[in-house]
ROZA-572587 format. One record per residue (C-alpha): chain; z, x, y. Coordinates in nm, 2 decimals, padded with zeros to 4 digits, always signed. Layout:
BEGIN
+----+--------+--------+--------+
: ch :      w :      u :      v :
+----+--------+--------+--------+
:  A :      Z :      X :      Y :
...
+----+--------+--------+--------+
END
This chain:
BEGIN
+----+--------+--------+--------+
: ch :      w :      u :      v :
+----+--------+--------+--------+
:  A : -20.84 : +02.09 : -00.31 :
:  A : -20.56 : +01.88 : -00.45 :
:  A : -20.21 : +02.02 : -00.43 :
:  A : -19.97 : +01.93 : -00.72 :
:  A : -19.66 : +01.75 : -00.59 :
:  A : -19.32 : +01.90 : -00.68 :
:  A : -19.09 : +01.67 : -00.87 :
:  A : -18.74 : +01.68 : -00.72 :
:  A : -18.39 : +01.56 : -00.80 :
:  A : -18.12 : +01.50 : -00.54 :
:  A : -17.76 : +01.59 : -00.63 :
:  A : -17.51 : +01.42 : -00.41 :
:  A : -17.57 : +01.06 : -00.29 :
:  A : -17.34 : +01.06 : +00.01 :
:  A : -17.43 : +00.96 : +00.37 :
:  A : -17.68 : +01.24 : +00.43 :
:  A : -17.88 : +01.16 : +00.12 :
:  A : -18.04 : +00.85 : +00.27 :
:  A : -18.15 : +01.05 : +00.58 :
:  A : -18.31 : +01.31 : +00.35 :
:  A : -18.48 : +01.05 : +00.12 :
:  A : -18.61 : +00.83 : +00.41 :
:  A : -18.75 : +01.14 : +00.59 :
:  A : -18.91 : +01.28 : +00.27 :
:  A : -19.08 : +00.95 : +00.19 :
:  A : -19.21 : +00.92 : +00.55 :
:  A : -19.32 : +01.28 : +00.61 :
:  A : -19.35 : +01.50 : +00.31 :
:  A : -19.59 : +01.40 : +00.03 :
:  A : -19.55 : +01.74 : -00.13 :
:  A : -19.21 : +01.63 : -00.26 :
:  A : -19.19 : +01.36 : -00.53 :
:  A : -18.82 : +01.26 : -00.56 :
:  A : -18.78 : +01.13 : -00.91 :
:  A : -18.41 : +01.13 : -00.98 :
:  A : -18.06 : +01.14 : -00.83 :
:  A : -17.70 : +01.20 : -00.94 :
:  A : -17.35 : +01.18 : -00.81 :
:  A : -17.00 : +01.19 : -00.94 :
:  A : -16.95 : +00.84 : -00.82 :
:  A : -17.17 : +00.65 : -01.06 :
:  A : -17.18 : +00.33 : -00.86 :
:  A : -17.31 : +00.53 : -00.56 :
:  A : -17.56 : +00.71 : -00.78 :
:  A : -17.69 : +00.39 : -00.92 :
:  A : -17.72 : +00.22 : -00.58 :
:  A : -17.92 : +00.52 : -00.45 :
:  A : -18.15 : +00.51 : -00.76 :
:  A : -18.21 : +00.13 : -00.71 :
:  A : -18.27 : +00.16 : -00.34 :
:  A : -18.54 : +00.43 : -00.38 :
:  A : -18.68 : +00.33 : -00.72 :
:  A : -18.58 : +00.66 : -00.89 :
:  A : -18.38 : +00.74 : -01.20 :
:  A : -18.01 : +00.77 : -01.18 :
:  A : -17.92 : +01.06 : -01.42 :
:  A : -17.64 : +01.28 : -01.50 :
:  A : -17.65 : +01.64 : -01.37 :
:  A : -17.70 : +01.77 : -01.72 :
:  A : -18.00 : +01.54 : -01.77 :
:  A : -18.15 : +01.66 : -01.45 :
:  A : -18.11 : +02.02 : -01.56 :
:  A : -18.26 : +01.95 : -01.90 :
:  A : -18.57 : +01.77 : -01.76 :
:  A : -18.86 : +02.02 : -01.76 :
:  A : -19.06 : +01.81 : -01.51 :
:  A : -18.80 : +01.85 : -01.24 :
:  A : -18.88 : +02.17 : -01.06 :
:  A : -18.65 : +02.15 : -00.76 :
:  A : -18.29 : +02.04 : -00.70 :
:  A : -18.18 : +01.93 : -00.35 :
:  A : -17.81 : +02.00 : -00.33 :
:  A : -17.64 : +01.76 : -00.09 :
:  A : -17.29 : +01.79 : -00.22 :
:  A : -16.98 : +01.90 : -00.02 :
:  A : -16.95 : +02.27 : +00.07 :
:  A : -16.71 : +02.36 : -00.21 :
:  A : -16.96 : +02.22 : -00.46 :
:  A : -17.26 : +02.41 : -00.33 :
:  A : -17.19 : +02.73 : -00.53 :
:  A : -17.14 : +02.57 : -00.88 :
:  A : -17.42 : +02.32 : -00.84 :
:  A : -17.67 : +02.57 : -00.71 :
:  A : -17.57 : +02.83 : -00.98 :
:  A : -17.61 : +02.58 : -01.26 :
:  A : -17.95 : +02.47 : -01.13 :
:  A : -18.08 : +02.83 : -01.10 :
:  A : -17.96 : +02.91 : -01.45 :
:  A : -18.15 : +02.61 : -01.57 :
:  A : -18.47 : +02.74 : -01.41 :
:  A : -18.48 : +02.51 : -01.11 :
:  A : -18.56 : +02.60 : -00.75 :
:  A : -18.28 : +02.49 : -00.51 :
:  A : -18.27 : +02.37 : -00.16 :
:  A : -17.90 : +02.34 : -00.05 :
:  A : -17.73 : +02.18 : +00.24 :
:  A : -17.53 : +02.42 : +00.46 :
:  A : -17.36 : +02.65 : +00.39 :
:  A : -17.49 : +02.85 : +00.09 :
:  A : -17.13 : +02.87 : -00.05 :
:  A : -16.77 : +02.91 : +00.06 :
:  A : -16.71 : +03.28 : +00.00 :
:  A : -16.94 : +03.57 : +00.08 :
:  A : -16.91 : +03.68 : -00.28 :
:  A : -17.04 : +03.34 : -00.40 :
:  A : -17.33 : +03.36 : -00.15 :
:  A : -17.43 : +03.71 : -00.26 :
:  A : -17.42 : +03.61 : -00.62 :
:  A : -17.65 : +03.31 : -00.57 :
:  A : -17.90 : +03.52 : -00.38 :
:  A : -17.90 : +03.78 : -00.66 :
:  A : -17.93 : +03.51 : -00.93 :
:  A : -18.23 : +03.35 : -00.76 :
:  A : -18.40 : +03.69 : -00.74 :
:  A : -18.32 : +03.77 : -01.10 :
:  A : -18.47 : +03.44 : -01.22 :
:  A : -18.77 : +03.45 : -00.99 :
:  A : -18.67 : +03.12 : -00.83 :
:  A : -18.66 : +03.00 : -00.47 :
:  A : -18.34 : +02.93 : -00.29 :
:  A : -18.36 : +02.76 : +00.05 :
:  A : -18.06 : +02.66 : +00.26 :
:  A : -18.01 : +02.43 : +00.56 :
:  A : -17.99 : +02.39 : +00.85 :
:  A : -18.37 : +02.33 : +00.87 :
:  A : -18.35 : +02.19 : +01.22 :
:  A : -18.50 : +02.52 : +01.35 :
:  A : -18.83 : +02.40 : +01.20 :
:  A : -18.82 : +02.09 : +01.42 :
:  A : -19.03 : +02.03 : +01.74 :
:  A : -18.75 : +02.13 : +01.98 :
:  A : -18.65 : +02.48 : +01.84 :
:  A : -19.01 : +02.57 : +01.76 :
:  A : -19.11 : +02.47 : +02.12 :
:  A : -18.83 : +02.69 : +02.25 :
:  A : -18.95 : +02.98 : +02.05 :
:  A : -19.31 : +02.92 : +02.18 :
:  A : -19.17 : +02.94 : +02.54 :
:  A : -19.01 : +03.28 : +02.47 :
:  A : -19.30 : +03.43 : +02.27 :
:  A : -19.55 : +03.34 : +02.54 :
:  A : -19.34 : +03.52 : +02.80 :
:  A : -19.25 : +03.23 : +03.02 :
:  A : -18.89 : +03.36 : +03.07 :
:  A : -18.98 : +03.73 : +03.05 :
:  A : -18.78 : +03.94 : +02.81 :
:  A : -18.47 : +03.75 : +02.67 :
:  A : -18.16 : +03.95 : +02.75 :
:  A : -17.86 : +03.72 : +02.68 :
:  A : -17.75 : +03.37 : +02.58 :
:  A : -17.46 : +03.12 : +02.57 :
:  A : -17.43 : +02.90 : +02.26 :
:  A : -17.14 : +02.65 : +02.29 :
:  A : -17.02 : +02.32 : +02.13 :
:  A : -16.72 : +02.11 : +02.22 :
:  A : -16.61 : +01.80 : +02.03 :
:  A : -16.32 : +01.63 : +01.86 :
:  A : -16.31 : +01.71 : +01.49 :
:  A : -15.98 : +01.54 : +01.43 :
:  A : -16.18 : +01.22 : +01.40 :
:  A : -16.46 : +01.37 : +01.19 :
:  A : -16.21 : +01.55 : +00.97 :
:  A : -16.03 : +01.23 : +00.89 :
:  A : -16.35 : +01.04 : +00.82 :
:  A : -16.49 : +01.33 : +00.61 :
:  A : -16.19 : +01.53 : +00.47 :
:  A : -16.40 : +01.82 : +00.35 :
:  A : -16.46 : +01.91 : +00.72 :
:  A : -16.09 : +02.02 : +00.76 :
:  A : -16.09 : +02.23 : +00.44 :
:  A : -16.16 : +02.60 : +00.39 :
:  A : -16.54 : +02.67 : +00.41 :
:  A : -16.60 : +02.40 : +00.66 :
:  A : -16.45 : +02.34 : +01.01 :
:  A : -16.66 : +02.34 : +01.32 :
:  A : -16.77 : +02.71 : +01.28 :
:  A : -16.93 : +02.66 : +00.94 :
:  A : -17.02 : +02.29 : +00.98 :
:  A : -17.18 : +02.32 : +01.33 :
:  A : -17.20 : +02.68 : +01.41 :
:  A : -17.47 : +02.73 : +01.16 :
:  A : -17.71 : +02.52 : +01.36 :
:  A : -17.67 : +02.75 : +01.66 :
:  A : -17.68 : +03.08 : +01.47 :
:  A : -17.98 : +02.97 : +01.26 :
:  A : -18.17 : +02.88 : +01.58 :
:  A : -18.08 : +03.22 : +01.72 :
:  A : -18.19 : +03.39 : +01.40 :
:  A : -18.52 : +03.21 : +01.43 :
:  A : -18.55 : +03.34 : +01.79 :
:  A : -18.42 : +03.69 : +01.76 :
:  A : -18.40 : +03.80 : +01.40 :
:  A : -18.10 : +03.96 : +01.25 :
:  A : -17.77 : +04.04 : +01.43 :
:  A : -17.60 : +04.38 : +01.43 :
:  A : -17.23 : +04.32 : +01.50 :
:  A : -16.98 : +04.06 : +01.62 :
:  A : -16.64 : +04.06 : +01.80 :
:  A : -16.43 : +03.75 : +01.83 :
:  A : -16.10 : +03.56 : +01.89 :
:  A : -16.00 : +03.24 : +01.71 :
:  A : -15.71 : +03.01 : +01.65 :
:  A : -15.60 : +02.71 : +01.45 :
:  A : -15.44 : +02.47 : +01.69 :
:  A : -15.19 : +02.22 : +01.56 :
:  A : -15.26 : +02.27 : +01.19 :
:  A : -15.00 : +02.02 : +01.06 :
:  A : -15.13 : +01.67 : +01.13 :
:  A : -15.11 : +01.30 : +01.03 :
:  A : -15.41 : +01.09 : +00.93 :
:  A : -15.48 : +00.85 : +01.22 :
:  A : -15.76 : +00.64 : +01.07 :
:  A : -15.62 : +00.30 : +00.98 :
:  A : -15.92 : +00.24 : +00.75 :
:  A : -15.82 : +00.54 : +00.53 :
:  A : -15.62 : +00.51 : +00.22 :
:  A : -15.43 : +00.81 : +00.35 :
:  A : -15.34 : +00.65 : +00.68 :
:  A : -15.01 : +00.79 : +00.81 :
:  A : -14.99 : +01.07 : +00.55 :
:  A : -14.96 : +01.43 : +00.66 :
:  A : -15.23 : +01.69 : +00.60 :
:  A : -15.30 : +02.05 : +00.68 :
:  A : -15.60 : +02.17 : +00.88 :
:  A : -15.72 : +02.48 : +00.68 :
:  A : -15.98 : +02.61 : +00.93 :
:  A : -15.99 : +02.76 : +01.28 :
:  A : -16.07 : +02.49 : +01.54 :
:  A : -16.13 : +02.72 : +01.84 :
:  A : -16.36 : +03.02 : +01.80 :
:  A : -16.52 : +03.24 : +02.07 :
:  A : -16.73 : +03.55 : +01.99 :
:  A : -16.96 : +03.81 : +02.13 :
:  A : -17.28 : +03.88 : +01.93 :
:  A : -17.52 : +04.17 : +01.94 :
:  A : -17.86 : +04.14 : +01.79 :
:  A : -18.07 : +04.43 : +01.66 :
:  A : -18.33 : +04.36 : +01.92 :
:  A : -18.08 : +04.42 : +02.20 :
:  A : -18.00 : +04.06 : +02.29 :
:  A : -17.63 : +03.99 : +02.37 :
:  A : -17.46 : +03.65 : +02.36 :
:  A : -17.15 : +03.44 : +02.37 :
:  A : -17.08 : +03.20 : +02.08 :
:  A : -16.81 : +02.93 : +02.14 :
:  A : -16.69 : +02.64 : +01.92 :
:  A : -16.40 : +02.40 : +02.00 :
:  A : -16.33 : +02.11 : +01.77 :
:  A : -16.00 : +01.99 : +01.92 :
:  A : -16.11 : +01.86 : +02.26 :
:  A : -16.26 : +01.52 : +02.34 :
:  A : -16.49 : +01.31 : +02.12 :
:  A : -16.79 : +01.34 : +02.37 :
:  A : -17.00 : +01.61 : +02.22 :
:  A : -17.08 : +01.88 : +02.48 :
:  A : -17.36 : +02.13 : +02.41 :
:  A : -17.45 : +02.44 : +02.62 :
:  A : -17.73 : +02.64 : +02.47 :
:  A : -17.91 : +02.86 : +02.73 :
:  A : -18.12 : +03.18 : +02.70 :
:  A : -18.14 : +03.41 : +03.00 :
:  A : -18.46 : +03.62 : +03.04 :
:  A : -18.58 : +03.86 : +03.31 :
:  A : -18.82 : +03.60 : +03.45 :
:  A : -18.65 : +03.27 : +03.38 :
:  A : -18.39 : +03.06 : +03.19 :
:  A : -18.46 : +02.85 : +02.88 :
:  A : -18.24 : +02.55 : +02.82 :
:  A : -18.26 : +02.48 : +02.45 :
:  A : -18.05 : +02.16 : +02.40 :
:  A : -17.88 : +02.06 : +02.08 :
:  A : -18.00 : +02.27 : +01.78 :
:  A : -17.86 : +02.00 : +01.55 :
:  A : -18.14 : +01.77 : +01.67 :
:  A : -18.51 : +01.78 : +01.61 :
:  A : -18.59 : +01.63 : +01.95 :
:  A : -18.37 : +01.80 : +02.21 :
:  A : -18.52 : +01.83 : +02.56 :
:  A : -18.65 : +02.18 : +02.63 :
:  A : -18.64 : +02.29 : +02.99 :
:  A : -18.73 : +02.61 : +03.18 :
:  A : -18.62 : +02.74 : +03.52 :
:  A : -18.82 : +03.00 : +03.71 :
:  A : -18.71 : +03.20 : +04.01 :
:  A : -18.64 : +02.97 : +04.31 :
:  A : -18.82 : +02.69 : +04.13 :
:  A : -18.70 : +02.36 : +04.00 :
:  A : -18.60 : +02.32 : +03.64 :
:  A : -18.88 : +02.15 : +03.46 :
:  A : -18.90 : +01.99 : +03.11 :
:  A : -19.14 : +02.17 : +02.88 :
:  A : -19.36 : +01.95 : +02.66 :
:  A : -19.33 : +01.98 : +02.29 :
:  A : -19.58 : +02.22 : +02.14 :
:  A : -19.48 : +02.13 : +01.78 :
:  A : -19.42 : +01.82 : +01.58 :
:  A : -19.13 : +01.69 : +01.37 :
:  A : -18.93 : +01.55 : +01.66 :
:  A : -18.78 : +01.27 : +01.46 :
:  A : -18.49 : +01.30 : +01.22 :
:  A : -18.70 : +01.51 : +00.98 :
:  A : -18.43 : +01.62 : +00.74 :
:  A : -18.59 : +01.77 : +00.43 :
:  A : -18.85 : +01.97 : +00.62 :
:  A : -18.69 : +02.29 : +00.48 :
:  A : -18.73 : +02.17 : +00.12 :
:  A : -19.08 : +02.05 : +00.19 :
:  A : -19.18 : +02.38 : +00.36 :
:  A : -19.03 : +02.56 : +00.06 :
:  A : -19.24 : +02.35 : -00.18 :
:  A : -19.56 : +02.43 : +00.01 :
:  A : -19.46 : +02.80 : +00.01 :
:  A : -19.41 : +02.79 : -00.37 :
:  A : -19.75 : +02.63 : -00.42 :
:  A : -19.91 : +02.88 : -00.18 :
:  A : -19.72 : +03.18 : -00.32 :
:  A : -19.58 : +03.29 : +00.02 :
:  A : -19.23 : +03.33 : +00.16 :
:  A : -19.05 : +03.01 : +00.27 :
:  A : -18.90 : +02.99 : +00.62 :
:  A : -18.55 : +02.86 : +00.55 :
:  A : -18.48 : +03.16 : +00.33 :
:  A : -18.17 : +03.25 : +00.14 :
:  A : -18.17 : +03.59 : +00.31 :
:  A : -18.15 : +03.43 : +00.66 :
:  A : -17.90 : +03.17 : +00.54 :
:  A : -17.68 : +03.45 : +00.39 :
:  A : -17.70 : +03.65 : +00.71 :
:  A : -17.59 : +03.35 : +00.92 :
:  A : -17.31 : +03.30 : +00.66 :
:  A : -17.21 : +03.66 : +00.69 :
:  A : -17.20 : +03.63 : +01.07 :
:  A : -16.96 : +03.34 : +01.05 :
:  A : -16.74 : +03.52 : +00.81 :
:  A : -16.77 : +03.83 : +01.03 :
:  A : -16.66 : +03.63 : +01.34 :
:  A : -16.35 : +03.50 : +01.17 :
:  A : -16.27 : +03.85 : +01.02 :
:  A : -16.33 : +04.01 : +01.36 :
:  A : -16.08 : +03.76 : +01.52 :
:  A : -15.82 : +03.82 : +01.25 :
:  A : -15.85 : +04.20 : +01.25 :
:  A : -15.91 : +04.23 : +01.63 :
:  A : -16.20 : +04.46 : +01.58 :
:  A : -16.58 : +04.48 : +01.59 :
:  A : -16.74 : +04.39 : +01.26 :
:  A : -17.08 : +04.53 : +01.17 :
:  A : -17.30 : +04.32 : +00.96 :
:  A : -17.45 : +04.45 : +00.63 :
:  A : -17.72 : +04.19 : +00.55 :
:  A : -18.06 : +04.15 : +00.71 :
:  A : -18.37 : +03.93 : +00.67 :
:  A : -18.73 : +03.89 : +00.78 :
:  A : -18.76 : +03.67 : +01.09 :
:  A : -18.95 : +03.36 : +00.97 :
:  A : -19.29 : +03.30 : +01.12 :
:  A : -19.32 : +03.02 : +01.37 :
:  A : -19.49 : +02.70 : +01.26 :
:  A : -19.84 : +02.65 : +01.38 :
:  A : -19.85 : +02.48 : +01.72 :
:  A : -20.03 : +02.17 : +01.81 :
:  A : -19.89 : +01.91 : +01.56 :
:  A : -19.72 : +01.69 : +01.81 :
:  A : -19.78 : +01.34 : +01.68 :
:  A : -19.94 : +01.12 : +01.42 :
:  A : -20.27 : +00.99 : +01.55 :
:  A : -20.57 : +01.20 : +01.46 :
:  A : -20.36 : +01.43 : +01.24 :
:  A : -20.26 : +01.15 : +01.00 :
:  A : -19.92 : +00.99 : +00.93 :
:  A : -19.72 : +01.29 : +00.81 :
:  A : -19.80 : +01.59 : +01.02 :
:  A : -19.76 : +01.78 : +00.70 :
:  A : -20.06 : +02.01 : +00.75 :
:  A : -19.83 : +02.21 : +00.99 :
:  A : -19.63 : +02.33 : +00.68 :
:  A : -19.92 : +02.45 : +00.47 :
+----+--------+--------+--------+
END
């Protein structure tokens, strides 16, 4: 039976757009990207020419009845207004992380999608990749026994990234919202909803000077608006406890520690920002061994969340990168910063249905064809 492709428009033609568009073309035939737009018209037109699609205004995209889905790749501050306008125009939306900047905005978007009977999906979708799905398989088959606790930690230098991409140093971004979501979304995929958080945070050296000689603002002062050191304790409803740590003011070399400790073993997850991190397991008095992938999508498969949502729409079933899970992760991050500010435990209000694991066995092209897309049906 033939499945009707979903016509899609990309909003935001920055650096991540080419990663999405290349991946969609290679892997996901369910999505037919027909248009793009950007405030920078030259960048929009260059993207349209490169991919053989229409360069439109955002209003033209909203008015086109054939376009069913908008992929929102704008900066965090623009996610709320762009997503809201698209939903009001009757479009499904898949948005880059985070869902919005404030909790109120995120809650409003979720309610609006429900009111309009539309789908809202939110990145990160790396949890659908081969590495995180394989890690979940390891746990669900009991190879480490019952998971009891975890450590999720990232260390890097965001001074460099924040001067290259200024939105990273603004409210609603920073390392917690920009990178923390990958870890918390992977954990949500593993364990379901969290119950409460406790935390400490600081904004180290907020008054800075632009150090990048290639920037037009080189030598000019700027203010860091976000916390750059965050440490938290998390408690999940299933009883799992863990430590969450983000430091964006250390050295450039990115240092990841993501380990899950079970009654019968330890699972080393690797970098949840990647689709192809090495998954390793250690058993009692045994050597640590690398576990082979049980799932596909081990390349840079950005767009898998949008594609899986399109398949879910066509199949009339829930999609995995759900707005409910995204909002819960969003509330966790806000709760962590609130707990640190108020020096108290914050109980979370939202919840979600833990997404089903993808089918195992799709670990390459070969017999299964060039896209591995049957794993999303």
